[in-house]
N, C-alpha and C positions, 0 to 999 in steps of 0.2 A: 043607281049604281054608285054615284058619287057619295050619297048619304051613307051607304053601307061602308065604304072605305073610311069615311070620317068617324063613324062609330067604332070601327075596329082600332083606329089609331088613337082615340081619345084616352084610354087607360094609360098607354105608353107616354103620352104627353103630360098627363098629370103626375106620373111617377117621376119623370125627368124634372119637372118644376119643383116638386117637394124636395128632391135630392139636392138641387142647386140651392134652394133656400137654406137647407140644413148646413151646407158647406160655406155659406156666406159669412165673412168676418164680422158683419154687422149684427148677426144674430147672437143674442146674449145666452151663455150657457146656463143651464138650470142650476140653481143654488141648492147646496145641501142644507137640510134643516138644521137650525142652530141647536146646540146641545141644551138640555133642560137646565134652566136657571141662568143661562148666559144672555146678555143683552142682544137684541136683534142687530144684524149688520146694517150699516147705512145703505140707502138705496143707491143704484148706479148713478153716477154723475155728481154725487155729493162729495164734499171734501172729507178727508180722513178725520176721525175724532180727535179732540185735543188731548195733550198729554195728561195722564192721570185718569183717563176714562177707559174702562169703567172703574169706579172706586174700589179700593181693596176690600175683599170679602163679598163682593156683589155676587149674589146667586149661590153663595156657599154658606149654608146655615151652620156648618161645623167650624167656621173660621174662629181662631182663638180671640178672646176679648183682651185687649191691651189695658194695662193698669195706667190710668192717667193721673190719679191721685196717689202720689207716692209718699206724702208726709202725713204724720198723725201726731196729735198731742192728746194725752189722757192722764187721768188720775187713777192710781191703782191702790187698792187696799190690800194689805199684807204683801205676799209675793217677795221678790228679790230685794225690795226696799225695806223688808222686815215688818214695819208697821204700816207705812203708806209711802207713796212716792209720786212726784210729778215727773212726767216722762215725755221725751220727744222720740219719735220712731220714724225711720226712713227705710222704705223698701227699695230693693234693687234686684230685678229678676225674681227668682223664687226665694229670696232671702230678705230678712228684715233685721236691722240693727236698732238697738234701743240704748239711750242713756237717760238716767233719771237722777233725782235728787230728793232727799228727805232730811228733815231736821226736827227733832223733838227736844224739849227742855222740861225737866221736872224739878220742882223744888219742894222741900219739906222743912218744917221747923217745929221745935219743941220749946219748952220753957227755958232750957239751958243751951240749946244749940240750933243751928240752922244748916240745912244741907241743900246742895244743888247738883244736878247731873244733867248731861246733855248727850245726845247721840245723833251723829250725822252719817248718812249712808248715800253712796253713789252706785246704783246698780248698772251694770254693763252687760248686755246680753245679745246673742245672735241667734235668730230663729230660722228654721226652714219652713216656708209656707207654700210649698208646691204640692201638698196633699189635699185634694178636694177641688172645688171650683175657685174662681177668682174672688168670690164673695164669702162663701162658707168654707172655712179652712180648718184642718187639723194641724195644729202648730206644735213643733218639737224644737227645743233649743237648749242652750247652755250659756253659762256666763259666770261672772264673778261680781261680788259686791264689796266695794271699799267701805270699811266701817271705821269711823273715828269716834271713840267713846271718851267723853270728857271725864275729868276727875270726879269721883263719887259714883260713877255708873257701874253697876254690877248685875249683869244679866246676859243671856245669850252667849255665854262663854267668855265674856269680857269682865275683867276685874280690875278696875282703875280707881281704887279707893284713894290712892296717894297722888297719882298723876294721870294724865290722859294717855291713851294708847290708840294705835291704828293697826288694823289687820285686815285680811281678806277672808271672805266666805265664798265658797262655790255654790252654784245653784243650777238646777235643771228646770225645764219647762215642758209640760205635757198638757195641752188644753185645746179649747175651741176658740176660734178667732173669726168674728164677723167684721169684714172690712170691704165695703163696696168699692169696686175698682175705679169708679168715677167720682168718689167722694161722698161724705155723709156721715151718719152715726156709726161709731165703732164700739165693739164690745169684745172683751177678752176674758176668759174664765178658765180655770183649770187647777192643776196642782204644780207647785214649784218647790220641790225638796231643797232644803238648805243644809249644807254640810261644811265641816271644817272647824278648826279651832276647838276641837273636842265636842262638837255638837252635831246632831242630825235631826232636822225637824221637817216632817212632811207638810210643808206650808201651803195652804191654798191661796188663791188670788182672784180678784175681780177688778176689772178695769173698764172705765167708761170714758169716752172722748169722741173725737171726730177726725176725719181724714180730709185732706185737701191737696 
């Protein structure tokens, strides 16, 4: 008789025990699964993660690559420097500014006379480099070239037979730019039309250098 009463009350006893355990403050709630790509949360009882954890871009393959190498030096054939130029380039955001320098001197002599001519150019350009990836870029830009022609130079719209002259030429840039965001080999090539002072020349360019 007593065993029958005990068996009948056993399910009720187990139900009350499970209910009391579920309501206990010591019982840890079930954790939701971490989102895909996120770092797992620290186990219960561990201190919180240090500042800066997780690192920026963790678990996000689409995070943008920041450009750490913002300076570049290169030599350019033709282009805004007219014949060649040595250049320093600085990027800021999606833009790049360039300043260059070029100097050529030509001399000629005959039995009765001797001639000498020089040409100095300083190309200044600003380019938009936000088209494409951080490494392979379609570059568009514009600028001006300061031209100083010494006495005796006559070409590219300059006629300084008697005395030197200084003038400006405008230029445009349409081309490809290989510039690794973390530094390394740099290449620029494309078309840079030059205009002004009575001339228009669809001038190409090729530049080789490095970024740091």
